[in-house]
C-alpha positions in Angstrom: 0.1 0.2 0.1 1.2 3.4 -0.9 2.0 5.1 2.6 1.0 8.7 1.1 -2.5 7.5 0.1 -5.6 6.0 2.0 -8.1 4.5 0.1 -11.9 4.8 0.6 -11.4 0.9 1.4 -9.0 1.5 3.8 -11.1 4.3 5.5 -14.0 1.8 5.4 -12.1 -1.0 7.0 -11.0 1.0 9.7 -14.2 2.7 10.5 -15.6 -1.0 10.5 -12.6 -2.0 13.3 -13.0 0.7 15.4 -17.1 -0.1 15.6 -16.4 -4.0 15.9 -13.7 -3.0 18.7 -16.0 -0.6 20.4 -19.2 -3.2 20.3 -16.7 -5.5 22.1 -15.5 -3.4 24.7 -19.1 -2.3 25.4 -20.2 -6.1 25.7 -17.0 -6.1 28.0 -18.0 -3.1 30.1 -21.5 -4.7 30.9 -20.7 -8.1 31.5 -18.2 -6.8 34.1 -21.1 -4.7 35.7 -23.3 -7.6 35.5 -20.8 -9.6 37.6 -20.7 -6.7 40.2 -17.7 -4.7 38.9 -16.7 -1.6 37.6 -15.0 -2.2 33.8 -11.6 -1.2 34.9 -11.6 -3.3 37.9 -12.7 -6.4 35.7 -9.4 -5.0 33.5 -7.2 -5.1 36.7 -8.1 -8.5 37.5 -7.2 -9.5 33.8 -3.8 -7.5 33.7 -3.0 -9.3 36.9 -3.6 -12.7 36.2 -2.5 -12.5 32.1 0.6 -10.7 32.7 3.5 -11.8 30.1 5.9 -14.1 31.7 8.7 -12.7 33.8 6.4 -10.1 34.7 5.7 -9.1 38.5 2.2 -7.6 39.3 3.5 -4.2 41.2 1.2 -0.9 40.9 3.8 0.5 38.2 3.4 -2.9 35.7 -0.5 -2.9 36.2 -0.7 1.2 35.5 1.5 0.8 32.4 -0.8 -2.5 31.3 -4.2 -0.5 31.9 -2.7 2.9 30.4 -3.5 4.5 33.6 -1.8 6.9 36.2 0.0 5.2 38.8 -2.5 6.9 41.9 -5.4 5.4 39.7 -4.0 1.7 39.7 -3.2 2.4 44.0 -7.6 3.3 44.1 -8.3 0.4 41.9 -6.2 -1.8 44.0 -7.6 -0.7 47.2 -11.4 -1.3 45.9 -10.8 -4.7 44.9 -8.8 -5.6 47.8 -11.8 -3.8 50.2 -14.0 -6.5 48.1 -11.7 -9.3 48.9 -10.6 -9.9 45.4 -6.9 -9.3 45.8 -4.4 -9.0 48.3 -1.2 -7.0 48.5 2.0 -8.6 49.4 5.8 -7.0 50.1 8.9 -8.1 48.0 11.0 -10.4 49.8 14.2 -8.6 49.0 12.9 -5.1 49.0 10.1 -4.4 51.6 8.9 -1.2 49.8 8.0 -2.8 47.1 4.4 -3.9 46.9 2.8 -6.7 44.5 -0.9 -7.8 44.0 -2.1 -11.0 43.6 -5.7 -12.2 43.0 -7.3 -14.1 45.9 -9.8 -17.2 45.2 -12.9 -15.1 45.2 -11.1 -12.9 42.6 -9.9 -16.0 40.5 -13.4 -16.9 40.4 -15.3 -14.0 39.0 -12.3 -13.5 36.5 -12.9 -17.2 35.2 -16.6 -16.9 35.1 -16.1 -13.5 33.0 -13.1 -14.9 30.7 -15.3 -17.6 30.2 -18.1 -15.4 28.5 -15.6 -13.1 26.8 -13.8 -16.1 25.1 -17.4 -17.0 24.2 -18.2 -13.6 22.8 -14.8 -13.7 20.9 -15.6 -17.1 19.1 -18.5 -15.3 17.7 -17.2 -12.1 16.4 -13.5 -12.9 16.5 -13.9 -14.0 12.9 -15.2 -10.8 11.5 -12.2 -8.9 13.5 -9.9 -11.3 11.6 -11.4 -10.5 8.3 -11.3 -6.4 8.7 -7.4 -6.8 10.0 -6.8 -8.9 7.0 -8.2 -6.2 4.7 -5.8 -3.7 6.7 -2.9 -5.8 6.7 -2.5 -8.0 3.8 -0.3 -11.1 4.7 -1.8 -11.1 8.3 -1.2 -14.1 9.3 1.5 -15.5 7.1 5.2 -15.1 7.8 7.0 -11.6 6.9 9.6 -11.9 4.4 12.5 -9.3 5.5 11.7 -6.8 2.6 7.8 -6.5 4.1 9.6 -6.2 7.5 11.9 -3.3 5.8 8.9 -1.6 4.3 6.9 -1.7 7.7 9.6 -0.3 9.6 10.1 2.6 6.9 6.3 2.9 6.9 6.2 2.8 11.0 9.1 5.6 10.7 7.7 8.2 8.3 4.4 7.6 10.4 6.4 8.7 13.7 8.1 11.5 12.2 4.5 12.9 10.9 2.9 12.5 14.6 5.9 14.5 16.0 5.8 17.4 13.5 1.9 17.4 14.0 2.3 17.1 17.6 4.9 20.4 17.6 2.2 22.1 15.4 -0.7 21.6 17.7 -2.2 19.6 15.5 -2.3 21.6 12.8 -1.7 20.2 9.0 
């Protein structure tokens, strides 16, 4: 795809992708509320349980995973701890460090919500994959070195444009 031109099918696919993602997020928010959680509380439980291998559930890591401020992550953990869904514990080597673990009640509610989400994704996932394939030709196939080089060049070009855009306050 020419990095300087966006064609009408691309606009439509991007709009459809945002629509489908938003519908899934609304589904997720409503499911969390029906389970007695605020959506961000559900996201926090999932972030704790689903951290990448080698990551530990510290407030800083969790704030990054949820893309929220540190103090907001502390408040979320406070509310979850009050409900008995998580517990804090101190680091063994550095007692100043605080880590978070799911309690059995947190595990239970997260498991139920996750089963519900997985069932929904089995229904809507193929449509999302189809839209992504429209936007990203070759998605799901091994990229060649040339494809990777083109992708890096495009990302670098977009980063430069974003930097320029931000410096001008969003003026074209």
